[in-house]
N, CA, C and O of each residue as an XYZ file, in Angstrom:
716
protein
N      14.251     27.456     36.019
C      15.318     27.836     36.938
C      15.652     26.621     37.797
O      14.771     26.003     38.395
N      16.911     26.300     37.846
C      17.410     25.186     38.634
C      17.751     25.692     40.039
O      18.462     26.686     40.186
N      17.249     25.014     41.060
C      17.478     25.465     42.438
C      18.961     25.461     42.804
O      19.407     26.302     43.584
N      19.723     24.527     42.250
C      21.151     24.454     42.578
C      21.932     25.622     41.977
O      22.999     25.978     42.475
N      21.405     26.215     40.912
C      22.098     27.323     40.256
C      21.770     28.682     40.863
O      22.330     29.695     40.443
N      20.882     28.719     41.834
C      20.473     29.998     42.432
C      21.571     30.554     43.334
O      22.296     29.811     43.995
N      21.671     31.863     43.340
C      22.565     32.519     44.297
C      21.902     32.480     45.679
O      20.730     32.127     45.803
N      22.650     32.839     46.692
C      22.085     32.866     48.048
C      20.916     33.837     48.139
O      19.903     33.534     48.770
N      21.050     35.001     47.515
C      19.964     35.989     47.543
C      18.721     35.467     46.833
O      17.602     35.674     47.304
N      18.909     34.799     45.717
C      17.770     34.248     44.985
C      17.085     33.152     45.801
O      15.857     33.096     45.863
N      17.883     32.281     46.426
C      17.289     31.219     47.230
C      16.561     31.798     48.442
O      15.495     31.306     48.813
N      17.124     32.837     49.063
C      16.453     33.478     50.207
C      15.105     34.058     49.795
O      14.126     33.951     50.534
N      15.058     34.672     48.613
C      13.793     35.216     48.124
C      12.779     34.093     47.916
O      11.629     34.211     48.339
N      13.194     33.013     47.271
C      12.295     31.879     47.053
C      11.846     31.286     48.384
O      10.670     30.964     48.554
N      12.770     31.140     49.323
C      12.437     30.596     50.639
C      11.416     31.492     51.345
O      10.444     30.998     51.917
N      11.636     32.802     51.304
C      10.713     33.740     51.954
C       9.329     33.699     51.316
O       8.320     33.792     52.016
N       9.276     33.562     50.010
C       7.985     33.468     49.324
C       7.267     32.187     49.748
O       6.070     32.212     50.034
N       7.984     31.083     49.788
C       7.373     29.812     50.204
C       6.931     29.862     51.666
O       5.881     29.322     52.014
N       7.718     30.501     52.518
C       7.319     30.650     53.923
C       6.052     31.486     54.025
O       5.165     31.171     54.819
N       5.958     32.540     53.236
C       4.769     33.400     53.251
C       3.531     32.639     52.791
O       2.436     32.868     53.304
N       3.696     31.741     51.834
C       2.569     30.917     51.380
C       2.051     30.082     52.541
O       0.845     30.030     52.782
N       2.952     29.435     53.258
C       2.549     28.622     54.415
C       1.895     29.492     55.490
O       0.874     29.116     56.066
N       2.488     30.647     55.752
C       1.970     31.547     56.786
C       0.527     31.956     56.475
O      -0.346     31.851     57.336
N       0.277     32.416     55.258
C      -1.065     32.896     54.920
C      -2.066     31.751     54.840
O      -3.258     31.956     55.072
N      -1.602     30.558     54.516
C      -2.496     29.404     54.543
C      -2.921     29.096     55.977
O      -4.081     28.763     56.221
N      -1.993     29.204     56.921
C      -2.323     28.968     58.340
C      -3.275     30.037     58.873
O      -4.215     29.721     59.602
N      -3.037     31.303     58.516
C      -3.919     32.392     58.977
C      -5.319     32.236     58.386
O      -6.314     32.434     59.083
N      -5.399     31.881     57.103
C      -6.698     31.676     56.467
C      -7.467     30.568     57.187
O      -8.645     30.732     57.504
N      -6.806     29.455     57.441
C      -7.460     28.337     58.123
C      -7.918     28.746     59.524
O      -9.003     28.358     59.958
N      -7.104     29.521     60.229
C      -7.462     29.986     61.570
C      -8.743     30.811     61.533
O      -9.656     30.570     62.323
N      -8.822     31.782     60.625
C     -10.007     32.639     60.566
C     -11.230     31.882     60.053
O     -12.346     32.153     60.497
N     -11.047     30.951     59.139
C     -12.185     30.143     58.693
C     -12.724     29.298     59.836
O     -13.937     29.158     59.990
N     -11.825     28.733     60.638
C     -12.254     27.941     61.796
C     -13.019     28.802     62.793
O     -14.067     28.391     63.292
N     -12.503     29.996     63.086
C     -13.204     30.897     64.010
C     -14.591     31.257     63.484
O     -15.560     31.295     64.242
N     -14.677     31.520     62.188
C     -15.962     31.870     61.580
C     -16.942     30.696     61.691
O     -18.114     30.899     62.007
N     -16.477     29.485     61.437
C     -17.339     28.305     61.532
C     -17.772     28.040     62.969
O     -18.940     27.746     63.221
N     -16.846     28.142     63.904
C     -17.179     27.902     65.313
C     -18.166     28.944     65.811
O     -19.149     28.611     66.473
N     -17.905     30.204     65.492
C     -18.795     31.280     65.925
C     -20.180     31.108     65.319
O     -21.187     31.255     66.012
N     -20.232     30.800     64.033
C     -21.525     30.588     63.378
C     -22.274     29.406     63.960
O     -23.480     29.487     64.192
N     -21.570     28.307     64.200
C     -22.209     27.126     64.777
C     -22.744     27.381     66.173
O     -23.869     26.992     66.489
N     -21.951     28.028     67.009
C     -22.413     28.345     68.366
C     -23.593     29.308     68.343
O     -24.519     29.179     69.143
N     -23.560     30.264     67.437
C     -24.669     31.217     67.334
C     -25.957     30.496     66.970
O     -27.004     30.766     67.558
N     -25.893     29.584     66.011
C     -27.086     28.830     65.602
C     -27.586     27.965     66.752
O     -28.787     27.932     67.023
N     -26.685     27.266     67.427
C     -27.101     26.401     68.538
C     -27.724     27.200     69.681
O     -28.777     26.834     70.202
N     -27.075     28.281     70.060
C     -27.586     29.075     71.178
C     -28.888     29.774     70.804
O     -29.802     29.865     71.623
N     -28.976     30.262     69.588
C     -30.214     30.918     69.156
C     -31.350     29.915     69.060
O     -32.497     30.243     69.365
N     -31.040     28.696     68.638
C     -32.070     27.659     68.551
C     -32.678     27.335     69.898
O     -33.886     27.118     69.994
N     -31.869     27.298     70.937
C     -32.414     27.011     72.271
C     -33.335     28.132     72.728
O     -34.317     27.884     73.427
N     -33.028     29.349     72.343
C     -33.890     30.481     72.699
C     -35.211     30.386     71.940
O     -36.268     30.673     72.503
N     -35.164     29.990     70.680
C     -36.397     29.846     69.894
C     -37.316     28.789     70.496
O     -38.532     28.979     70.536
N     -36.754     27.690     70.958
C     -37.570     26.669     71.602
C     -38.223     27.211     72.866
O     -39.357     26.855     73.185
N     -37.519     28.060     73.576
C     -38.064     28.620     74.809
C     -39.191     29.608     74.531
O     -40.115     29.740     75.333
N     -39.117     30.298     73.405
C     -40.176     31.257     73.072
C     -41.505     30.537     72.901
O     -42.551     31.074     73.265
N     -41.476     29.332     72.353
C     -42.708     28.563     72.135
C     -43.305     28.054     73.440
O     -44.469     27.655     73.473
N     -42.544     28.064     74.485
C     -42.996     27.562     75.781
C     -43.698     28.691     76.536
O     -43.218     29.825     76.538
N     -44.831     28.390     77.177
C     -45.507     29.437     77.955
C     -44.731     29.771     79.238
O     -44.022     28.928     79.789
N     -44.878     30.991     79.688
C     -44.239     31.419     80.934
C     -42.970     32.213     80.676
O     -42.563     32.439     79.536
N     -42.363     32.628     81.783
C     -41.141     33.424     81.695
C     -39.936     32.539     81.366
O     -39.893     31.357     81.704
N     -38.983     33.142     80.709
C     -37.742     32.430     80.375
C     -36.807     32.457     81.576
O     -36.703     33.478     82.255
N     -36.128     31.352     81.845
C     -35.160     31.349     82.943
C     -33.961     32.249     82.605
O     -33.676     32.528     81.441
N     -33.291     32.680     83.638
C     -32.163     33.607     83.468
C     -31.041     32.992     82.641
O     -30.403     33.690     81.853
N     -30.795     31.712     82.808
C     -29.711     31.082     82.057
C     -29.993     31.083     80.560
O     -29.068     31.151     79.750
N     -31.277     31.006     80.190
C     -31.621     31.027     78.777
C     -31.448     32.428     78.193
O     -31.039     32.589     77.043
N     -31.761     33.422     78.993
C     -31.509     34.797     78.557
C     -30.004     35.042     78.413
O     -29.566     35.769     77.521
N     -29.228     34.430     79.298
C     -27.771     34.545     79.185
C     -27.279     33.881     77.900
O     -26.386     34.405     77.235
N     -27.861     32.723     77.546
C     -27.501     32.065     76.291
C     -27.823     32.945     75.089
O     -27.039     33.033     74.144
N     -28.981     33.595     75.133
C     -29.364     34.493     74.041
C     -28.379     35.651     73.929
O     -28.022     36.071     72.828
N     -27.950     36.156     75.067
C     -26.978     37.247     75.068
C     -25.641     36.788     74.494
O     -25.022     37.496     73.701
N     -25.206     35.608     74.898
C     -23.950     35.062     74.374
C     -24.048     34.875     72.860
O     -23.106     35.192     72.134
N     -25.179     34.365     72.385
C     -25.369     34.178     70.940
C     -25.294     35.512     70.208
O     -24.668     35.611     69.152
N     -25.925     36.527     70.762
C     -25.902     37.852     70.131
C     -24.488     38.432     70.125
O     -24.061     39.025     69.134
N     -23.771     38.260     71.224
C     -22.397     38.771     71.301
C     -21.499     38.041     70.299
O     -20.685     38.670     69.623
N     -21.643     36.718     70.201
C     -20.837     35.957     69.243
C     -21.104     36.400     67.807
O     -20.171     36.590     67.027
N     -22.371     36.562     67.466
C     -22.721     36.994     66.110
C     -22.177     38.395     65.833
O     -21.636     38.656     64.758
N     -22.323     39.285     66.800
C     -21.817     40.651     66.623
C     -20.295     40.651     66.500
O     -19.737     41.366     65.668
N     -19.630     39.856     67.321
C     -18.169     39.789     67.278
C     -17.693     39.293     65.913
O     -16.740     39.828     65.348
N     -18.359     38.274     65.391
C     -17.996     37.741     64.080
C     -18.161     38.801     62.992
O     -17.336     38.904     62.084
N     -19.229     39.582     63.093
C     -19.472     40.633     62.098
C     -18.457     41.764     62.249
O     -17.902     42.239     61.257
N     -18.216     42.193     63.476
C     -17.310     43.328     63.710
C     -15.868     42.965     63.359
O     -15.198     43.709     62.642
N     -15.394     41.839     63.856
C     -14.016     41.428     63.590
C     -13.869     41.004     62.133
O     -12.832     41.250     61.517
N     -14.878     40.381     61.589
C     -14.859     39.986     60.184
C     -13.969     38.792     59.903
O     -13.052     38.873     59.085
N     -14.236     37.682     60.577
C     -13.424     36.486     60.375
C     -13.411     36.058     58.908
O     -12.359     35.708     58.373
N     -14.564     36.085     58.264
C     -14.639     35.658     56.857
C     -13.824     36.592     55.964
O     -13.137     36.130     55.052
N     -13.891     37.885     56.215
C     -13.124     38.843     55.410
C     -11.623     38.655     55.622
O     -10.841     38.752     54.676
N     -11.223     38.386     56.866
C      -9.798     38.170     57.142
C      -9.313     36.876     56.486
O      -8.192     36.813     55.982
N     -10.161     35.849     56.496
C      -9.799     34.610     55.798
C      -9.632     34.885     54.309
O      -8.711     34.364     53.680
N     -10.514     35.696     53.747
C     -10.412     36.049     52.333
C      -9.145     36.826     52.016
O      -8.517     36.600     50.981
N      -8.765     37.743     52.903
C      -7.533     38.509     52.706
C      -6.325     37.576     52.649
O      -5.475     37.706     51.768
N      -6.252     36.637     53.591
C      -5.111     35.718     53.624
C      -5.152     34.743     52.444
O      -4.103     34.326     51.955
N      -6.343     34.380     51.985
C      -6.464     33.546     50.790
C      -5.885     34.288     49.577
O      -5.153     33.706     48.776
N      -6.223     35.577     49.453
C      -5.719     36.384     48.335
C      -4.204     36.584     48.417
O      -3.508     36.501     47.406
N      -3.702     36.846     49.621
C      -2.256     37.026     49.779
C      -1.504     35.739     49.439
O      -0.453     35.781     48.801
N      -2.041     34.606     49.865
C      -1.416     33.328     49.522
C      -1.394     33.148     48.010
O      -0.377     32.735     47.451
N      -2.502     33.452     47.344
C      -2.566     33.296     45.885
C      -1.534     34.192     45.192
O      -0.918     33.786     44.206
N      -1.352     35.392     45.702
C      -0.357     36.295     45.106
C       1.063     35.768     45.310
O       1.899     35.867     44.412
N       1.335     35.210     46.486
C       2.663     34.640     46.723
C       2.887     33.387     45.867
O       3.997     33.163     45.383
N       1.847     32.572     45.678
C       1.975     31.388     44.815
C       2.286     31.821     43.385
O       3.150     31.239     42.729
N       1.579     32.844     42.902
C       1.843     33.348     41.551
C       3.278     33.870     41.438
O       3.931     33.677     40.412
N       3.761     34.523     42.478
C       5.143     35.011     42.476
C       6.126     33.840     42.455
O       7.130     33.892     41.746
N       5.848     32.789     43.223
C       6.730     31.618     43.216
C       6.796     31.000     41.820
O       7.869     30.609     41.361
N       5.664     30.913     41.156
C       5.643     30.358     39.797
C       6.508     31.208     38.866
O       7.286     30.676     38.075
N       6.367     32.515     38.964
C       7.176     33.405     38.123
C       8.663     33.314     38.475
O       9.520     33.385     37.594
N       8.960     33.158     39.762
C      10.362     33.011     40.179
C      10.997     31.780     39.541
O      12.112     31.843     39.024
N      10.286     30.676     39.584
C      10.838     29.428     39.070
C      10.870     29.385     37.546
O      11.675     28.662     36.960
N       9.997     30.156     36.906
C       9.938     30.152     35.443
C      10.866     31.178     34.805
O      11.105     31.124     33.599
N      11.388     32.102     35.583
C      12.172     33.198     35.002
C      13.639     32.820     34.855
O      14.110     31.814     35.387
N      14.338     33.666     34.114
C      15.787     33.492     34.021
C      16.420     34.062     35.293
O      15.731     34.628     36.142
N      17.708     33.908     35.409
C      18.360     34.381     36.633
C      19.068     35.715     36.433
O      20.057     36.007     37.106
N      18.562     36.518     35.512
C      19.171     37.833     35.291
C      18.884     38.751     36.480
O      17.837     38.633     37.115
N      19.798     39.652     36.778
C      19.586     40.583     37.894
C      18.321     41.428     37.729
O      17.661     41.755     38.715
N      17.988     41.777     36.503
C      16.794     42.603     36.278
C      15.521     41.855     36.659
O      14.629     42.424     37.288
N      15.434     40.571     36.276
C      14.219     39.819     36.615
C      14.127     39.588     38.122
O      13.032     39.623     38.685
N      15.263     39.353     38.781
C      15.223     39.137     40.225
C      14.905     40.422     40.973
O      14.267     40.381     42.025
N      15.336     41.546     40.454
C      14.959     42.829     41.059
C      13.460     43.059     40.921
O      12.813     43.565     41.838
N      12.917     42.686     39.772
C      11.468     42.821     39.573
C      10.710     41.926     40.548
O       9.684     42.328     41.097
N      11.214     40.717     40.761
C      10.562     39.802     41.709
C      10.650     40.337     43.142
O       9.696     40.213     43.910
N      11.781     40.924     43.498
C      11.922     41.549     44.825
C      10.896     42.658     44.989
O      10.254     42.771     46.034
N      10.744     43.476     43.954
C       9.759     44.556     44.007
C       8.345     44.033     44.134
O       7.526     44.601     44.857
N       8.058     42.949     43.429
C       6.721     42.349     43.525
C       6.469     41.807     44.931
O       5.374     41.948     45.474
N       7.486     41.191     45.508
C       7.342     40.688     46.881
C       7.059     41.837     47.848
O       6.196     41.720     48.718
N       7.776     42.932     47.698
C       7.549     44.089     48.568
C       6.148     44.661     48.374
O       5.524     45.112     49.335
N       5.652     44.647     47.142
C       4.295     45.138     46.882
C       3.256     44.262     47.569
O       2.263     44.770     48.090
N       3.478     42.952     47.573
C       2.553     42.049     48.269
C       2.643     42.290     49.771
O       1.616     42.375     50.446
N       3.858     42.401     50.300
C       4.037     42.609     51.738
C       3.434     43.925     52.206
O       3.022     44.047     53.360
N       3.382     44.905     51.320
C       2.758     46.189     51.663
C       1.280     45.990     52.024
O       0.743     46.716     52.860
N       0.634     45.021     51.403
C      -0.787     44.761     51.641
C      -1.034     43.801     52.795
O      -2.186     43.536     53.141
N       0.025     43.278     53.393
C      -0.132     42.327     54.493
C      -0.471     43.045     55.798
O       0.030     44.138     56.061
N      -1.327     42.422     56.614
C      -1.502     42.943     57.979
C      -0.240     42.625     58.788
O       0.618     41.880     58.314
N      -0.115     43.176     59.997
C       1.067     42.880     60.825
C       1.262     41.368     60.998
O       0.303     40.608     61.131
N       2.521     40.965     60.992
C       2.880     39.547     61.035
C       2.869     39.039     62.478
O       3.306     39.730     63.399
N       2.368     37.834     62.650
C       2.437     37.139     63.933
C       3.728     36.321     63.913
O       3.809     35.279     63.264
N       4.719     36.807     64.627
C       6.088     36.296     64.524
C       6.206     34.819     64.895
O       6.927     34.082     64.223
N       5.523     34.369     65.937
C       5.633     32.959     66.327
C       5.123     32.056     65.206
O       5.741     31.034     64.908
N       4.018     32.418     64.591
C       3.497     31.626     63.476
C       4.463     31.675     62.299
O       4.699     30.657     61.649
N       5.018     32.838     62.021
C       5.971     32.990     60.924
C       7.197     32.105     61.152
O       7.693     31.470     60.221
N       7.678     32.069     62.383
C       8.843     31.247     62.717
C       8.503     29.763     62.626
O       9.329     28.969     62.175
N       7.306     29.380     63.045
C       6.901     27.979     62.911
C       6.841     27.572     61.438
O       7.234     26.460     61.083
N       6.353     28.464     60.589
C       6.331     28.190     59.147
C       7.755     28.101     58.593
O       8.038     27.275     57.725
N       8.640     28.950     59.096
C      10.056     28.923     58.708
C      10.667     27.561     59.055
O      11.307     26.931     58.214
N      10.466     27.114     60.294
C      11.020     25.832     60.732
C      10.431     24.669     59.934
O      11.147     23.740     59.562
N       9.130     24.726     59.674
C       8.467     23.673     58.904
C       9.025     23.614     57.478
O       9.252     22.529     56.942
N       9.243     24.769     56.874
C       9.788     24.812     55.517
C      11.230     24.303     55.487
O      11.633     23.645     54.529
N      12.002     24.601     56.521
C      13.361     24.045     56.599
C      13.319     22.523     56.557
O      14.083     21.893     55.827
N      12.415     21.934     57.348
C      12.288     20.475     57.353
C      11.815     19.965     55.992
O      12.315     18.954     55.499
N      10.850     20.664     55.384
C      10.320     20.240     54.087
C      11.383     20.319     52.989
O      11.384     19.507     52.063
N      12.274     21.285     53.092
C      13.338     21.456     52.095
C      14.532     20.542     52.374
O      15.489     20.522     51.600
N      14.483     19.787     53.470
C      15.547     18.844     53.771
C      16.664     19.385     54.630
O      17.680     18.712     54.803
N      16.513     20.585     55.179
C      17.567     21.154     56.010
C      17.538     20.609     57.430
O      18.529     20.738     58.147
N      16.443     20.008     57.857
C      16.336     19.499     59.218
C      17.155     18.248     59.451
O      17.563     17.971     60.579
N      17.403     17.481     58.381
C      18.113     16.218     58.548
C      19.613     16.409     58.744
O      20.245     15.628     59.456
N      20.184     17.422     58.132
C      21.646     17.561     58.211
C      22.045     19.008     58.471
O      22.438     19.738     57.562
N      21.936     19.394     59.714
C      22.438     20.703     60.087
C      21.449     21.836     59.992
O      21.851     22.995     60.087
N      20.177     21.557     59.808
C      19.187     22.622     59.703
C      18.943     23.354     61.002
O      18.320     24.416     61.007
N      19.427     22.803     62.112
C      19.206     23.454     63.404
C      19.870     24.822     63.461
O      19.451     25.686     64.232
N      20.905     25.023     62.648
C      21.572     26.327     62.623
C      20.638     27.422     62.128
O      20.825     28.592     62.461
N      19.644     27.059     61.343
C      18.745     28.032     60.739
C      17.380     28.085     61.411
O      16.594     28.993     61.137
N      17.087     27.135     62.279
C      15.755     27.080     62.883
C      15.679     27.944     64.136
O      16.694     28.379     64.679
N      14.459     28.177     64.574
C      14.192     29.004     65.746
C      13.501     28.159     66.805
O      12.769     27.219     66.492
N      13.745     28.508     68.056
C      13.078     27.838     69.174
C      11.806     28.619     69.499
O      11.834     29.837     69.674
N      10.700     27.896     69.575
C       9.406     28.500     69.887
C       8.893     27.829     71.151
O       8.725     26.610     71.189
N       8.644     28.625     72.185
C       8.181     28.065     73.455
C       6.741     27.570     73.323
O       6.046     27.882     72.355
N       6.318     26.810     74.294
C       4.957     26.279     74.287
C       3.917     27.398     74.324
O       2.911     27.330     73.618
N       4.149     28.417     75.133
C       3.186     29.524     75.226
C       3.156     30.313     73.915
O       2.095     30.771     73.491
N       4.310     30.471     73.278
C       4.337     31.147     71.975
C       3.598     30.324     70.926
O       2.895     30.871     70.076
N       3.762     29.020     70.995
C       3.082     28.129     70.053
C       1.562     28.190     70.255
O       0.802     28.222     69.287
N       1.132     28.207     71.512
C      -0.310     28.242     71.801
C      -0.954     29.571     71.422
O      -2.136     29.612     71.079
N      -0.191     30.653     71.483
C      -0.744     31.986     71.207
C      -0.258     32.543     69.866
O      -0.283     33.755     69.651
N       0.174     31.679     68.984
C       0.776     32.115     67.717
C      -0.159     32.942     66.848
O       0.309     33.759     66.055
N      -1.467     32.750     66.977
C      -2.426     33.532     66.194
C      -2.959     34.741     66.966
O      -3.713     35.541     66.413
N      -2.579     34.879     68.226
C      -3.157     35.921     69.077
C      -2.178     37.021     69.460
O      -2.576     38.179     69.588
N      -0.898     36.681     69.645
C       0.110     37.646     70.087
C       1.213     37.768     69.038
O       1.498     36.813     68.315
N       1.830     38.942     68.958
C       2.815     39.192     67.904
C       4.232     38.714     68.232
O       5.014     38.529     67.299
N       4.606     38.506     69.472
C       5.879     37.924     69.900
C       7.064     38.415     69.071
O       7.415     37.797     68.065
N       7.665     39.488     69.473
C       8.791     40.065     68.724
C      10.145     39.478     69.112
O      11.131     39.730     68.419
N      10.227     38.707     70.192
C      11.540     38.321     70.739
C      11.882     36.842     70.556
O      12.368     36.211     71.495
N      11.645     36.286     69.398
C      11.972     34.882     69.153
C      13.385     34.815     68.584
O      13.712     35.495     67.612
N      14.213     33.985     69.206
C      15.633     33.896     68.847
C      15.923     32.563     68.144
O      15.188     31.592     68.325
N      16.998     32.519     67.341
C      17.392     31.240     66.728
C      17.721     30.205     67.794
O      18.159     30.542     68.894
N      17.502     28.939     67.450
C      17.749     27.842     68.398
C      19.231     27.683     68.660
O      19.632     26.810     69.431
């Protein structure tokens, strides 16, 4: 399939699939980082408690606080399931990549594009709620990658505030407007 021969609807579908790939890659990396940080802090804090156990006498209050923090971090990682969430986003990205491959390899018949639309909706059905600021940042990044940023891409991009950018993985931000 030649990109220049695509209709607007076909290009929008391809663009949305590529944006979703970027989005799920960012979410996967975020959860993997949280899992690594939580695991590392748990090991470090637990290690200091183990050293204190070998020492005679009572443990100082700050060391008991460290042990509590380590336990809370480990429990939080297990309850929230950072590794499982990273795996979910890894799988969703793989499904979108497979869809992109099929999109580019298929003919441009209406039946095949309808099937691809249905497949995209089936993947989106399995997605957790979208973090809009992150989605918009991926949209803007893809515009630049596709060459729309150099000549008039601002018409299609969105403005993301600093606070939205900082909380892109934490808050859903429903009110992001085009630039």
